[in-house]
C-alpha positions in Angstrom: -20.1 -69.4 -71.0 -17.6 -68.8 -73.7 -18.8 -69.3 -77.5 -16.9 -70.7 -80.4 -17.5 -70.3 -83.8 -17.3 -74.0 -85.1 -20.2 -76.3 -84.2 -21.9 -73.2 -82.6 -20.5 -73.9 -79.5 -21.3 -72.5 -75.5 -18.9 -73.7 -73.3 -18.2 -73.3 -69.5 -15.3 -71.7 -68.2 -13.3 -74.0 -66.1 -14.3 -71.7 -63.5 -18.2 -73.1 -63.7 -17.5 -76.6 -63.5 -17.2 -77.8 -60.0 -20.7 -78.0 -59.0 -22.1 -80.3 -55.1 -25.1 -81.3 -57.4 -23.2 -83.2 -60.1 -24.1 -87.0 -60.2 -21.5 -87.5 -62.6 -19.1 -90.1 -62.4 -16.0 -87.8 -62.4 -14.2 -85.8 -60.3 -13.2 -82.6 -62.1 -10.8 -80.4 -60.7 -11.1 -76.6 -60.8 -8.9 -76.3 -64.1 -10.8 -79.1 -65.8 -7.6 -80.8 -66.6 -7.4 -83.5 -64.5 -9.9 -86.6 -64.4 -10.5 -89.3 -62.1 -12.4 -92.0 -63.5 -14.9 -94.4 -61.8 -14.4 -97.2 -63.8 -17.9 -99.1 -62.3 -20.7 -99.9 -64.8 -23.3 -97.5 -62.8 -26.7 -97.8 -64.9 -27.2 -94.7 -66.1 -30.9 -93.8 -67.7 -32.1 -92.6 -70.8 -35.4 -90.8 -71.6 -36.0 -91.2 -75.9 -38.7 -89.0 -76.6 -40.5 -89.2 -80.1 -38.7 -92.2 -80.1 -40.4 -94.1 -83.0 -39.2 -97.5 -82.9 -36.3 -96.9 -81.0 -33.3 -96.5 -83.6 -31.8 -93.4 -81.7 -31.9 -94.9 -78.1 -31.0 -98.2 -79.6 -27.8 -96.9 -81.1 -26.5 -94.7 -78.2 -26.8 -97.4 -75.5 -24.8 -100.0 -78.2 -22.4 -97.3 -78.1 -22.0 -96.1 -75.0 -21.5 -100.2 -74.0 -18.9 -100.4 -76.2 -17.2 -97.5 -74.0 -17.8 -99.4 -70.9 -20.8 -97.3 -69.6 -24.4 -99.4 -69.3 -26.9 -96.7 -70.7 -30.5 -97.9 -70.4 -33.5 -96.7 -72.2 -35.9 -96.7 -69.2 -38.6 -94.3 -71.0 -39.9 -93.8 -74.1 -42.4 -91.4 -75.6 -44.5 -91.6 -79.2 -47.6 -91.0 -80.7 -47.3 -94.0 -83.0 -48.7 -97.2 -81.7 -47.3 -99.5 -83.6 -43.8 -98.4 -83.3 -44.5 -98.3 -79.3 -45.3 -102.2 -80.0 -41.4 -102.4 -81.6 -40.0 -101.0 -79.2 -42.4 -103.2 -76.2 -40.6 -106.3 -78.4 -37.3 -105.5 -79.1 -37.0 -103.7 -75.2 -39.0 -105.2 -73.1 -37.3 -103.3 -69.9 -38.7 -100.1 -70.9 -41.5 -97.8 -70.2 -42.8 -97.4 -72.8 -45.8 -94.9 -73.3 -48.2 -94.3 -76.1 -49.1 -90.5 -76.0 -48.7 -87.3 -77.0 -45.4 -85.6 -76.1 -47.5 -82.5 -74.5 -49.9 -85.0 -72.3 -46.4 -86.6 -71.3 -44.9 -83.5 -69.9 -48.3 -82.5 -68.2 -48.2 -86.1 -66.4 -44.9 -85.5 -65.5 -46.0 -82.1 -64.0 -49.0 -84.3 -61.9 -46.6 -87.1 -61.2 -44.6 -85.2 -59.2 -47.1 -83.8 -57.3 -48.7 -87.5 -56.3 -45.4 -88.4 -55.3 -45.0 -85.3 -53.0 -48.7 -86.2 -51.5 -46.9 -89.6 -50.6 -44.1 -88.3 -49.2 -41.9 -90.1 -51.3 -39.7 -86.8 -52.5 -37.1 -84.7 -50.6 -38.1 -81.5 -52.4 -40.7 -79.3 -51.5 -42.9 -79.8 -54.2 -46.8 -78.8 -53.3 -49.2 -82.3 -52.8 -51.6 -82.7 -55.2 -54.8 -80.9 -54.6 -56.9 -84.1 -55.4 -54.7 -86.8 -53.3 -55.1 -85.8 -49.8 -52.6 -87.5 -46.9 -54.2 -89.7 -44.6 -57.4 -89.9 -46.4 -59.0 -93.5 -45.8 -60.7 -95.4 -48.6 -64.2 -95.8 -48.6 -64.8 -99.5 -49.1 -67.8 -99.2 -51.5 -66.7 -97.0 -54.5 -69.8 -96.7 -56.9 -68.1 -93.5 -59.0 -67.5 -95.9 -62.1 -71.0 -95.1 -63.1 -71.4 -91.5 -64.4 -73.0 -89.6 -67.3 -70.5 -90.9 -69.7 -71.9 -94.5 -69.6 -70.3 -96.1 -66.8 -71.6 -99.5 -66.4 -73.0 -99.7 -62.6 -76.9 -99.5 -62.5 -78.2 -96.6 -60.0 -81.9 -97.6 -60.4 -81.0 -101.3 -59.1 -78.2 -100.1 -56.4 -75.2 -101.7 -58.0 -72.1 -101.1 -56.4 -68.3 -101.0 -57.6 -65.4 -101.4 -56.0 -61.7 -100.9 -57.0 -59.6 -103.7 -56.5 -56.4 -102.2 -57.7 -55.3 -99.1 -59.8 -53.5 -100.3 -62.7 -52.1 -97.3 -64.8 -52.1 -93.5 -65.1 -52.1 -90.9 -68.1 -52.9 -87.4 -68.8 -55.1 -87.0 -71.4 -58.7 -88.2 -72.7 -58.5 -91.8 -73.0 -62.2 -92.2 -73.0 -62.6 -89.8 -75.7 -65.3 -87.7 -73.9 -63.6 -84.4 -74.6 -62.6 -84.0 -71.0 -58.5 -84.0 -70.6 -57.2 -84.7 -67.2 -55.4 -87.1 -65.1 -57.0 -90.6 -65.4 -56.0 -94.2 -63.6 -57.1 -96.9 -65.2 -58.9 -98.9 -63.0 -59.6 -103.1 -62.3 -63.0 -103.3 -60.4 -63.3 -106.0 -58.0 -65.4 -109.0 -59.5 -64.7 -108.3 -63.3 -62.1 -109.2 -65.7 -59.4 -107.3 -67.3 -61.7 -106.8 -70.3 -64.0 -104.7 -67.7 -61.1 -102.1 -66.7 -61.5 -98.5 -67.4 -59.8 -95.3 -67.3 -61.2 -93.0 -64.4 -60.6 -89.1 -63.7 -58.9 -88.4 -60.2 -62.0 -86.6 -59.3 -64.3 -89.7 -59.1 -62.0 -91.3 -57.3 -62.1 -89.5 -54.2 -63.2 -92.8 -52.1 -60.4 -94.7 -52.8 -57.4 -92.6 -52.1 -55.1 -95.3 -50.3 -55.5 -97.3 -53.7 -53.9 -94.3 -55.8 -51.2 -94.0 -52.7 -50.6 -97.7 -52.9 -49.7 -97.3 -56.9 -47.9 -94.1 -56.4 -45.6 -95.7 -54.2 -45.1 -99.0 -56.3 -44.5 -96.5 -59.1 -42.3 -94.4 -57.5 -40.2 -97.6 -56.4 -40.2 -98.6 -59.9 -39.4 -95.6 -61.8 -42.2 -95.9 -63.9 -42.2 -92.2 -64.8 -39.2 -89.8 -64.4 -38.9 -87.2 -61.6 -36.8 -83.7 -62.3 -32.9 -85.0 -61.5 -33.5 -88.5 -62.2 -32.7 -88.6 -66.0 -28.8 -89.0 -67.2 -29.9 -88.2 -70.7 -32.8 -87.1 -72.8 -32.8 -87.6 -76.5 -35.4 -87.3 -79.1 -36.2 -85.9 -82.9 -39.3 -83.8 -82.7 -41.1 -83.7 -85.8 -41.1 -80.1 -87.5 -43.2 -80.6 -90.4 -43.8 -76.9 -90.8 -40.5 -76.8 -92.3 -40.9 -79.4 -94.6 -40.2 -78.9 -98.6 -43.2 -80.3 -99.0 -45.4 -77.9 -97.0 -46.3 -75.1 -99.5 -47.5 -73.0 -96.6 -44.6 -72.5 -94.4 -44.3 -69.5 -92.0 -40.8 -68.2 -93.1 -41.8 -64.8 -90.6 -42.1 -66.5 -87.8 -41.5 -70.6 -88.1 -42.4 -70.9 -84.1 -46.2 -69.7 -84.7 -46.9 -72.9 -87.3 -48.4 -75.6 -84.9 -47.1 -77.6 -86.7 -43.3 -76.7 -85.4 -44.8 -76.7 -81.8 -42.7 -80.0 -80.8 -39.7 -78.1 -80.7 -41.0 -76.1 -78.1 -42.5 -79.1 -75.9 -39.1 -81.1 -76.5 -37.1 -78.3 -74.6 -40.0 -77.7 -71.8 -39.7 -81.6 -70.8 -35.9 -81.0 -70.9 -36.6 -77.9 -68.5 -39.0 -79.7 -66.5 -36.8 -82.9 -65.9 -33.3 -81.4 -66.0 -31.4 -84.3 -67.5 -27.3 -84.4 -67.3 -27.4 -84.7 -70.7 -29.6 -83.6 -74.2 -29.6 -84.9 -77.8 -31.8 -83.5 -80.0 -32.2 -84.7 -83.7 -33.7 -83.0 -86.2 -33.5 -83.0 -90.6 -31.0 -80.0 -92.0 -34.2 -78.3 -93.2 -34.0 -77.0 -89.6 -31.2 -74.7 -90.6 -31.6 -74.4 -94.3 -35.0 -73.0 -93.7 -35.4 -68.9 -92.8 -31.9 -68.6 -92.5 -31.7 -71.4 -89.7 -34.4 -69.9 -87.3 -35.7 -73.2 -85.6 -32.0 -74.2 -85.3 -31.0 -71.0 -83.4 -34.1 -71.4 -81.1 -33.5 -74.7 -80.0 -30.0 -73.6 -79.7 -30.9 -70.5 -77.6 -33.1 -72.5 -75.3 -30.2 -75.0 -74.3 -28.1 -72.1 -73.6 -31.1 -70.0 -72.0 -31.4 -73.3 -69.6 -28.1 -73.0 -68.5 -26.5 -75.7 -70.6 -23.7 -75.9 -72.5 -24.5 -76.9 -76.4 -23.3 -77.5 -79.6 -24.8 -78.0 -83.0 -23.4 -80.2 -86.0 -24.5 -82.2 -89.1 -23.4 -85.8 -89.9 -23.8 -87.9 -92.6 -24.8 -91.6 -91.9 -22.7 -92.9 -94.7 -19.9 -91.7 -93.2 -20.4 -94.0 -90.4 -20.7 -97.2 -92.2 -24.2 -97.7 -94.6 -24.9 -97.5 -97.9 -27.5 -94.1 -97.8 -26.3 -90.3 -97.6 -28.9 -89.1 -95.4 -27.6 -85.6 -93.3 -29.4 -85.1 -90.4 -28.6 -82.2 -87.5 -27.5 -83.4 -83.8 -27.6 -80.7 -81.1 -25.8 -81.8 -78.0 -26.4 -79.9 -74.4 -24.8 -80.8 -71.2 -25.4 -78.9 -67.7 -22.3 -76.9 -66.6 -20.7 -79.7 -64.5 -20.5 -82.0 -67.2 -18.4 -82.2 -70.0 -20.0 -81.1 -73.3 -19.9 -84.6 -75.3 -18.0 -84.4 -78.7 -18.9 -85.1 -82.4 -17.5 -88.5 -83.6 -15.4 -88.3 -86.6 -16.5 -90.1 -89.8 -15.3 -93.7 -90.1 -15.9 -94.1 -93.8 -15.7 -92.8 -97.4 -19.4 -91.5 -98.6 -21.0 -90.7 -102.0 -22.3 -87.0 -101.6 -25.8 -86.8 -102.3 -27.0 -83.2 -101.4 -25.3 -80.5 -99.8 -24.5 -78.5 -96.9 -26.5 -75.2 -95.6 -23.9 -72.2 -96.6 -24.7 -70.5 -93.2 -24.1 -73.4 -91.6 -20.7 -75.2 -93.2 -18.5 -75.2 -90.2 -21.0 -77.2 -88.7 -20.3 -80.1 -90.5 -19.0 -83.2 -88.8 -16.0 -83.8 -91.0 -12.1 -83.6 -91.3 -10.3 -80.4 -92.2 -10.0 -79.6 -95.7 -6.8 -80.9 -97.4 -6.1 -82.9 -94.3 -5.0 -86.6 -95.6 -7.1 -89.0 -94.0 -7.4 -93.2 -94.9 -11.0 -93.9 -94.1 -12.9 -97.1 -95.1 -14.1 -97.5 -98.3 -17.9 -96.5 -98.6 -20.6 -99.0 -98.0 -22.6 -100.1 -101.4 -25.7 -101.6 -101.4 -24.2 -104.7 -102.4 -22.4 -104.9 -99.2 -25.5 -104.7 -97.1 -27.9 -107.0 -98.9 -26.2 -109.5 -101.2 -26.5 -112.0 -98.9 -30.6 -112.1 -98.5 -32.9 -114.5 -99.6 -34.9 -113.6 -102.8 -38.5 -112.8 -102.4 -41.4 -112.7 -104.9 -44.0 -109.1 -104.7 -46.4 -111.1 -102.5 -44.4 -112.6 -100.2 -46.3 -113.5 -96.8 -44.0 -114.4 -94.5 -42.8 -112.4 -91.6 -39.7 -114.7 -90.8 -37.6 -117.1 -92.9 -34.3 -118.7 -92.4 -31.1 -117.5 -93.9 -30.2 -119.1 -97.4 -26.5 -118.0 -97.6 -23.8 -116.8 -95.7 -22.5 -113.6 -94.6 -20.7 -111.9 -97.4 -19.1 -108.8 -96.1 -18.2 -107.9 -92.3 -21.2 -105.7 -92.7 -23.3 -108.3 -93.2 -21.6 -110.4 -90.3 -22.2 -107.6 -88.3 -25.9 -106.7 -88.8 -26.6 -110.5 -88.5 -25.1 -110.5 -85.0 -27.2 -111.3 -82.1 -27.5 -109.5 -78.9 -24.3 -112.4 -77.4 -22.5 -112.2 -80.7 -23.3 -115.6 -82.4 -24.7 -115.1 -85.7 -28.9 -115.3 -86.3 -30.7 -117.9 -87.7 -34.4 -116.2 -88.2 -34.5 -113.3 -90.5 -37.4 -110.9 -89.9 -39.4 -108.6 -91.6 -38.0 -109.6 -94.9 -41.1 -108.6 -96.9 -42.3 -105.7 -99.6 -44.9 -104.0 -100.1 -46.8 -105.9 -101.8 -47.4 -104.3 -105.5 -51.0 -103.8 -107.3 -51.1 -105.9 -110.5 -50.6 -103.1 -112.9 -47.5 -102.0 -111.0 -46.2 -105.1 -110.7 -46.9 -105.3 -114.4 -45.0 -101.9 -114.7 -42.2 -102.8 -112.5 -41.3 -106.4 -114.3 -41.0 -104.7 -117.4 -37.8 -102.2 -116.4 -34.6 -103.5 -117.2 -32.2 -105.5 -114.8 -29.5 -103.4 -115.0 -28.0 -99.8 -113.7 -30.2 -96.8 -113.9 -32.8 -98.3 -115.6 -36.2 -96.7 -115.1 -39.8 -95.6 -116.8 -37.8 -94.0 -119.4 -36.6 -97.4 -120.9 -40.6 -98.6 -121.6 -41.7 -98.8 -125.0 -43.2 -95.1 -126.0 -41.1 -92.7 -124.0 -38.3 -90.7 -126.0 -36.0 -88.3 -124.1 -35.1 -84.9 -125.6 -31.9 -83.8 -125.4 -32.5 -81.2 -122.9 -33.3 -84.4 -120.8 -37.1 -83.9 -120.5 -39.4 -86.6 -121.1 -42.1 -86.6 -124.4 -44.1 -89.4 -126.0 -42.9 -91.2 -129.2 -45.3 -90.6 -131.9 -44.0 -93.0 -133.7 -44.7 -95.9 -130.9 -48.4 -97.0 -130.2 -49.0 -96.7 -126.3 -48.8 -99.9 -124.6 -51.3 -101.0 -122.2 -51.6 -103.0 -119.5 -54.0 -106.0 -119.3 -56.2 -104.0 -117.3 -56.7 -101.4 -120.0 -54.6 -98.9 -118.2 -51.5 -97.3 -120.2 -48.0 -99.0 -119.0 -46.3 -95.7 -119.0 -48.6 -93.6 -116.5 -49.1 -89.7 -117.1 -47.9 -89.2 -113.7 -44.2 -90.7 -114.4 -43.9 -88.2 -117.6 -45.0 -85.3 -115.6 -43.0 -85.6 -112.7 -40.8 -82.6 -111.8 -41.6 -81.8 -115.3 -40.3 -84.3 -117.1 -37.0 -84.6 -116.0 -37.0 -87.1 -113.1 -35.6 -90.7 -113.5 -36.9 -91.8 -110.2 -40.3 -92.9 -111.1 -39.9 -96.8 -111.1 -36.5 -96.4 -110.8 -34.0 -99.5 -110.1 -31.3 -99.3 -107.9 -28.0 -101.2 -108.5 -25.3 -103.1 -106.5 -22.6 -100.2 -106.4 -24.8 -97.7 -105.7 -26.7 -95.5 -102.3 -29.8 -94.1 -101.8 -30.1 -91.0 -100.5 -32.1 -91.4 -97.7 -34.2 -94.6 -96.6 -38.2 -93.2 -97.1 -41.5 -93.6 -95.3 -43.2 -95.0 -98.1 -42.5 -98.0 -100.5 -44.4 -97.0 -103.8 -42.3 -96.8 -106.5 -44.3 -94.2 -108.6 -41.8 -91.0 -107.5 -38.6 -92.6 -106.1 -35.9 -95.5 -107.1 -36.4 -98.2 -104.5 -37.0 -101.2 -107.1 -35.0 -103.9 -105.9 -31.3 -104.5 -108.8 -32.4 -108.1 -109.9 -35.8 -108.6 -108.1 -39.3 -107.5 -109.6 -40.4 -105.7 -106.2 -39.5 -102.6 -104.1 -36.8 -103.2 -101.3 -38.3 -105.0 -98.4 -38.8 -103.5 -94.6 -35.7 -105.8 -93.8 -33.8 -104.2 -96.7 -34.8 -100.7 -95.6 -33.9 -101.9 -91.9 -30.3 -102.8 -92.8 -29.9 -99.5 -94.6 -30.2 -97.8 -91.3 -28.2 -100.3 -89.6 -31.1 -101.8 -87.6 -29.6 -105.2 -86.3 -31.3 -108.2 -88.0 -32.8 -109.1 -84.5 -34.8 -106.3 -84.5 -38.7 -107.0 -84.9 -40.8 -104.7 -86.5 -44.4 -104.8 -85.7 -47.9 -103.3 -87.3 -49.3 -103.7 -91.0 -46.6 -103.6 -93.4 -46.9 -99.8 -94.5 -46.5 -98.7 -90.8 -43.5 -100.8 -90.4 -41.8 -99.1 -93.4 -42.6 -95.6 -91.6 -40.8 -96.8 -88.3 -37.7 -97.8 -90.1 -37.7 -94.3 -92.5 -38.5 -92.2 -89.5 -35.3 -93.7 -87.3 -32.2 -92.0 -86.8 -29.8 -94.3 -88.2 -28.4 -96.5 -85.9 -24.3 -96.4 -86.6 -24.7 -92.7 -86.1 -26.7 -92.9 -82.6 -24.1 -95.6 -81.8 -21.1 -93.3 -82.4 -23.1 -90.5 -80.8 -23.3 -92.8 -77.9 -19.5 -93.9 -77.6 -19.2 -89.6 -77.2 -21.7 -89.6 -74.4 -20.2 -92.4 -72.4 -16.6 -90.6 -72.8 -18.6 -87.4 -71.6 -20.4 -89.7 -68.7 -16.7 -90.4 -67.7 -15.5 -87.1 -67.5 -13.1 -88.0 -70.5 -14.4 -85.6 -73.3 -12.2 -82.9 -73.9 -13.4 -79.3 -73.1 -12.5 -77.0 -75.8 -12.1 -79.7 -78.9 -16.0 -80.2 -80.4 -14.5 -83.4 -82.7 -12.9 -87.1 -81.9 -11.5 -90.0 -83.9 -13.8 -93.5 -83.0 -11.0 -96.5 -81.9 -10.1 -98.3 -85.0 -12.4 -100.5 -86.5 -15.3 -98.8 -84.8 -18.4 -100.1 -84.5 -16.9 -103.5 -85.4 -15.6 -103.6 -82.2 -16.9 -105.3 -78.7 -15.9 -103.5 -76.2 -12.4 -101.4 -75.2 -10.2 -103.8 -73.1 -10.1 -100.6 -70.3 -10.2 -97.6 -69.7 -6.3 -97.0 -69.3 -6.6 -97.9 -73.0 -9.4 -95.2 -73.9 -6.9 -92.6 -72.2 -4.3 -93.3 -74.1 -6.1 -94.0 -77.2 -7.4 -90.0 -76.5 
């Protein structure tokens, strides 16, 4: 491989390109200059780890589709059950797994052995030690009754018979502190409410039932096997580097268990060996400890013989009214073209800086180059068509009351078939308690308004707030103060965020996971409430048809933790070019088609080649 300083790129040399193991649709010559494109829309399989409600995989598939590649989210994994429920609602075709990534990796290894036991693999994988080939089922299986509360009655000789194996998992589904491989069993003569999770050790009398389940699951691809996955994407949480963590381990961040998921993510990549990898994370990955974890992730990919590059992208630069800078790391097998980073399509209002050591990893045009981009998107462009709602809005669904007022609104309201939607989902705010609602109602409806505009607050010349000695402290009907002490002391009295009101000609720094207004500016410009779930979802670029599930606070968390959909869409377009073999080998950046992402689909591959 050769190393290029821009975007910390590790790229295969032309002599390394041709490989008989490549499953690419492209035929690449030894010098890497000639490309033959297979235009057939063959399905490409995507695994989304730490998927949340599906922002990254949704955007990747939408972007790939624009380029004529059918990328399908085949599997997702996340620990948050509400996020998994949202994924099931919006992607019923996807195998959604609500479990930890560690348990998922252990399950994959067990699954490979189970498939080997059933003679389903071409490889020399060892058979599973607890699934014997040729064993016959014992008709009456009384192994359900055990020391942990099985409902079998040994005293009366009651016998249970396995009718069907329904699911498989690795972990501790019975919560008995005995992790292992478990199967969900439906018992003959009992209803679905009586289905139970049973360890494989307790099912030795129904081997053929397990084999039937494994064979059917193999045919349906319920779990990925090594070499079957085209793309793995994911954003492993690294809470150990968060600025909110006062006990960060800067000497060796990998020793912090809160950063363990980065290792788990790479271990899953190592086991499944996908053609392409895309990892997302917060910029602190490169800020903290001189970018220790970012360098580790890059080195893990290169150590597994993947090409790799690392870049920072700003969500607002792809048509959103928020700044939100994130790190995206590409990986590709030596036989593939390493995907490029899509250049910005929009101007953006800058909020925050770039880690100095990684300035060459920022995805942007060369300094001094005159480029005509679309103007920055503002809150008015994204939200002005939405119906007014009150603080106590109870509806999860409502009709639109206004026509789209911008290209963004028209695009975000479009359904999967391209027609405008008629039903608006999740347009309700977190209901503030009575005290906070009274405070919010007194914040002036003008740009820059916040708690400093309430009576009794005085701002000194050094921008620090203090109590006005000439004004008596105002009380709410509950007897609590109108201006709470925490607002006065937040960031040593210098912050203007508590109970801050947003304005139409502004953007947000980033969509947050919590909707409380105590330490952040999230009030609607002209309504006495916080931004709704749907308004936050729009700031993240989720289509209006994307429906969220779970309690109100959980839906905010799902949206705030997601990858911005337009960024993922742009990366999906780049990924599709790589899948077709059209990416430039040495150039790390590409220009998106005019009017992206509002175009539906490129006319032909010849047109794509002309543009490139």
